[in-house]
C-alpha positions in Angstrom: -72.7 191.4 -109.0 -73.7 189.0 -107.5 -74.0 185.0 -108.4 -77.1 184.6 -110.8 -75.8 187.8 -111.8 -72.3 186.4 -113.0 -73.8 183.1 -114.3 -76.2 185.3 -116.1 -73.0 187.1 -117.6 -71.5 183.7 -118.9 -74.4 182.4 -120.2 -75.5 186.0 -121.7 -71.5 185.7 -123.4 -72.4 182.3 -124.8 -69.8 180.9 -123.1 -69.3 177.1 -121.2 -67.4 177.0 -117.4 -64.0 176.3 -118.8 -64.1 178.8 -121.2 -65.1 182.2 -119.0 -62.3 180.5 -116.7 -60.0 180.3 -119.6 -60.8 184.3 -120.5 -61.1 185.7 -116.7 -57.6 183.9 -115.9 -59.3 181.7 -113.3 -59.9 177.5 -112.4 -63.3 176.0 -113.7 -63.6 175.3 -110.0 -63.7 179.4 -108.8 -66.6 180.0 -111.6 -68.3 177.5 -109.9 -68.0 178.6 -107.2 -69.1 182.9 -107.9 -72.1 180.6 -109.8 -72.9 178.7 -106.9 -72.2 181.7 -104.1 -70.7 179.9 -101.7 -67.6 177.6 -101.3 -68.4 174.7 -98.1 -71.2 176.7 -96.8 -69.2 180.3 -96.4 -70.4 182.9 -98.9 -67.9 183.6 -101.1 -67.9 187.1 -103.4 -67.4 187.8 -106.9 -64.0 190.5 -106.7 -64.5 193.8 -108.2 -61.1 193.0 -110.4 -63.7 190.0 -111.6 -66.3 192.4 -112.3 -64.5 194.4 -113.8 -63.1 192.0 -116.4 -66.6 190.7 -117.5 -67.0 194.3 -118.0 -64.7 194.2 -120.4 -65.1 191.0 -122.3 -68.5 192.1 -122.6 -67.2 194.8 -124.6 -65.5 193.1 -126.4 -62.3 194.1 -124.8 -59.5 191.3 -124.1 -56.4 193.2 -123.5 -55.2 196.9 -121.7 -52.4 198.3 -122.7 -53.0 201.4 -120.3 -53.7 204.0 -122.8 -56.8 206.4 -121.8 -59.8 205.1 -122.6 -62.6 207.3 -124.7 -65.5 208.6 -122.8 -68.0 207.7 -125.4 -69.7 204.4 -124.6 -69.9 204.0 -128.7 -66.2 204.5 -128.8 -65.8 202.0 -125.7 -67.5 199.4 -127.5 -64.8 198.9 -130.7 -63.1 195.6 -130.2 -60.0 196.3 -129.4 -57.1 195.4 -131.3 
């Protein structure tokens, strides 16, 4: 996921930067760095853990209890309890 993809994900989710930060367990400033793609002239990469958390949130998953997930994409899209 690049900075443009991250920004688009946030907008598609209807989240403000602060909301995205709260949902991902990050600070708003980190969200801003991810969306800009750099910090003080140095490239900022979005960690795979954040990328996967974005994916989970886009599927309606807020929490993961460690159980094996179903293989069907339709089953994955069901909201968590």
